[in-house]
N, C-alpha and C positions, 0 to 999 in steps of 0.2 A: 504493500500500500504506500502511495506517495504522500509526502508531507502536505501537499496542497489538498489532498482528499481528507486527511486527518483534520486539517484546519477548517475545512468546510463543515465537517461534522461538529466541531467545537463551536463554530459560529451559529449553527442551527440550535445547539443546546443553549447558548447564550441568549438567543432570541426567545426561547421558551422561558428561561430564567427571568428575564426582565418582565415578561408578561405575568408570570406567577408572582413576582415580587410586587408589582403594581396592584395585582389582585389582592394580595395580602394587605397592602397599605390601605386599600379602599375599605376593607373590613376594619382595619385599625382606626380609620376615621370615624366609623360608626361607634366603636368602643369609646373613642374620645368624646363623642357627643353624649353618650350615656354617663360617662364619668363626670363631665361638666355639670350635668343635671343633678347627679348624686353627690358631687364634690369628692369623688373617689380619687385615690392617688394614682398617678401615672406610673411611678416606679414600683414594680412588684417583684422584688428579687426572688421570692419563693416560687412564683410562677415561671420566671425566666429559668431558674435552676431546674424545675420540673421539665420544661420544654427541652433544654439542652440534654438532660439525662435521657429523655425519650428519644431524641434524634441520634444520640450516640448508640443506644440499644438497637435502633433500626438500621444503622449503617452496616453495609456488607462490602464496602469498597476500600480503596486505599486511604481515605481520609481518617486520620487518627482522632482521638478524643479532643486533644488540644486544638487541632485545626477546626473541628466542628464547633467547639465552644467559641473560638475567635470569630468565626463567620457569623454565628447567631448573635453574639454580643453586639456586633456592629449593626445587624438587622434590627435588634431590639432598640438600639440607640436611635436609629433613623425613625423607627416607629414611634418612639416617645416624642420626638420632635414634631411628628405629624399630628399626634394626639393633642399635645399641648407643649409648646416650647418652654423649657425650664432651664433657668440659669444655674450653673454649677460653679461654686467657689472652691479654690484649692490653694494650699500652701505653695507659694512660688519659690523660686522664679520659674518662668517657662523653661521647659526642658528638664525639670527636676524629676526625681522618682515619684513624687506625689502627682505631678502632671501625668506621668506614665500611668499611674494607678487610676487617675480620674478618667483618662481616655479609654482605659481597658474596660470600664463599666459604662461610660456615657458616650463613647464613640467620638470620632473626629468631627462630627457635624454639630455637636452641642455648643451652646453659648457658654463660654468660660470666663470667670473672673480670677485673675492671678493676684493673690494677696500676699503681703510680706511677712505676716506672723500668724501663728496658730490662733491667737486671740482675735485677730481681724476676721478670720474665717468663721469663728463662732459668732461674732457680732453680725456678720453678713447674713448668717442663717437665722439668728435670733430676731433680727429686725426685718426678716423676709426680703432682703435685697437679693438673696439667692435662695433657691428652693432647696438645694443640697450643698453640703460642704465636704471636702475630702481632706483628711489630715492623717498623719502617722500616729499610731498609738504605742507600738513597740517593735523592736528589732530583736531577732533571736540571738544576736551576738552582743548587742549593747544594752538590751533591757528596755524597760518601760519609758515612755515619754511622759514625765510627770506633769508638764504643763497641760497636756491633753487631759489627763486624769483629773487634775484640779479644776479645770474649766468645765468638765462634764458634771462635776458636783455643784459648781457655783452658778451655772447658767440654766436657762429653760430650753434645753435642746435635747433631742433624742438621738439614739443610734438607729439608723435605718438598715444598715448592712455592714458587713466586714469583708475585707478581701486581703489576700496575702500574695505578694509578688516577690520573685527572686531578685536579689540585688546583684546585678552583674555590672562590673566596671569595665570600661574600655580605655586603652591608651590611644588617644586621637591626636594626630599631628600632620603637618604638611611635610615633615621630614621623611626621607626615604628609609632611614634606618635609625636605631637608637643612638649610634655614635655621633650623629649630627644634632642631637637634642642637648641644648645647654640649660634649659629651664623647664620645670614641670609645674604646672598650676593645678591646684585642687583644694578641696576642703580637708580639714585636719583628720576627720574620721575616715575619709577615703585613703589618705596616706597610710593610716594605721592598718586599714583592712587590705592593703595591697603591698605591705612591706616586703613580703617574701619575693614577689615579682620584681620589685625595685632593686632589691639586693642582688638578685640573679642577673638581671639584664643591664644594670647600670653600675656594676661592680668596678669597672675600670675607670670611668671618667666622672662619676658622681655629679650629675647636673644639680643646679640649685633648685630646691623645693620651695615653692612660693605658695603660702596658704592664702586662700580667698574664702569669701563667705558662702560660696555655693559651687557645686560642680558645673552648673550652667555658666556661671561667670568664668570659670576656668576654661570652658570650651570657647567662649567668646574671645577671651584674651589670646588663647593659643591660635585661633583662626587669624588673628592679626599679627602674629609673631611666628614667622617660619622656622625659627631656631628653637621653638618651644613645643611642648606637648601638654595635653590635659588628661587627667584621670577623671572621667565623667561617664554619664550614662550614654547608652547608644542613642536615645532620643535627643539628648543635648548635642551630640556630635552631628546628628542629622540636621538639627535645627540650624546650626551654624556652618553647615556644609564643610565639616572638618573630617578628612579621611581617617578611618580607623586602622591603626597599624596592628593592634592586638586586641582580641576579644577576651572577655571573661578572665581578667587579670587578678581578681580578688583571691586572697589566700584560702578562704573557706567557700567552697562551692555550694554549701548549704545555707548561705547567708540569705535571710528573708526578712522583709519588713511587712508588718501587719498594719493596714489602714482601716479607718472606719469612715462611713458615710453618714454625715449628720443631716438631720432634718428637724423641723419644728412640728409638734403635734402629729407625730407619725406613728402608725401602728401597722405592723405586718400581720398577715394571717399565718396561723401555724403551718409548718411545712412537714413536720414529723422528724426533722433533723435541725433543731433550733438551739441557740445559745441565748442566754439572758444575762444582762449586765445590770448590777444594782450598786447603789451607794448605801452603806449602813453606818449611821451615826448613833452609836449605842450610848446610853446613859452610863455614867460612872465606869468608863473603860479602865480606870486605874484600880478598880476592885479586882481581887484575885478571882479568876474563873469567869468573868463576865463575857469575854469573847468565846471561851470554850463552851459555855452554856448556849450561846446563840448558835454556834456552829453545830452543836450536837443536834439541833432541830433539823438541820440539813441531812445529817446522817440518818436520823430516824425516818425522814421522808424519802430516803434512798435517792437523794439528789447529789449528783457528782459535781463537786466544785473543781473548776479548772484554773482559777486564779484568785488570789487574795493579796492585796497590797495595802499596807497601812500608810496613812497620810496625816500629817499634823494639822491640828486646828490652828490656822494662822491668826495671830493676835492673842492667843490664849496664854495666860501666865503659867499654867501647868503643862505637864507633858501628856496632853490628851490627844487621841487619834481617832480618825474615822477610817472606814475600810471600803476599798474598791473591790468588788467581788463579781466573779463570773461563774456561771454554772450551766450545765447542759439541761435543756428543756425550755418550754414556753411559759411565760409568766402567769398565764391563766390555768396552767396545769393544777390539778387538785392538791398535789403535795406541796407546791409552793404557796398556793392560796391559804393553806393552813398557817404557814409561817408568816405570811403577810397579815393575816388576821391577828396573830399574836404580837407581831413586832411592827405593825404598819406605821406607827408613829415615828419609827426610826429608819425606815427604808424608803429610798427613792428609786423607782424602777426607771432605768435609762433606756430600755428597749429589749425586745426579743426579735431575733433575726436569724436568717439561715446561717448555719454554721459553715464556715469556709475552712475545712480541714486542710 
């Protein structure tokens, strides 16, 4: 079979695909009309997860699960913008890993607000200047982002979803080989996480390491400096049209960051595979056994706690703490409702959402 004949078959399939996609979007428009009448939410991560899993189970061809998910996430993003365009705020700058996380869920066609701080993302969502906000909450190598946790406790914002993405750094440069690189720009954490690579590839001439406030800025600076390189994300290198010399230069290939999607007055439907986040501000936490008694109720209810972090009461004269807690299950499940009935005055539910394992 000749390549021209193969391409002709592909062209015919593409024509069918565009007809089917437009047909899907016409039904999406009807869904949008219903949701506007009922004030329903456009973003339904539990349904999107169900659709992706169904499509993966139906696939009998060369497309793997990751490819199917990527294709359908972009379809979902286009559909949401047809239903009702919604602005998404994220912790910048443009080209950051948070930008990558936002696009992975809301697609390239969404309207984005790039904001300079985690607090400013919370404020955008709380004041409804943005429908959703995307921020980091923890890295499996560096730990929890305490500013995010503290603001979840202090603001009137909910968690609509979580997502985890691998953190892969690239060495991007106009130089043809490492020997021609005299300067490397990056953020302090990126230098730390790529130290093994740097020691191996730059052992002979030790280029100057210049710390900047973001890996995106590093890419921008390196794009204007042909004798330099940037340790940055692939999306940042692409944004500033900076060639990538080496991919995946991080020392730990299991490096992942977990992000949360914020929204105001948001409630997911149960999916059967949920996680719930709460804040517990217990009375008299300095009394022996007060926390243990509270946690014992979770054990009795057969609720699996996945995280507990203590945080200080800011401004308190004593050493008192409140607790950031995550557990498996939906907040309306009977076993948690018993705990809520008993300790409701001390618990703030931040959201139940599809668990992104």
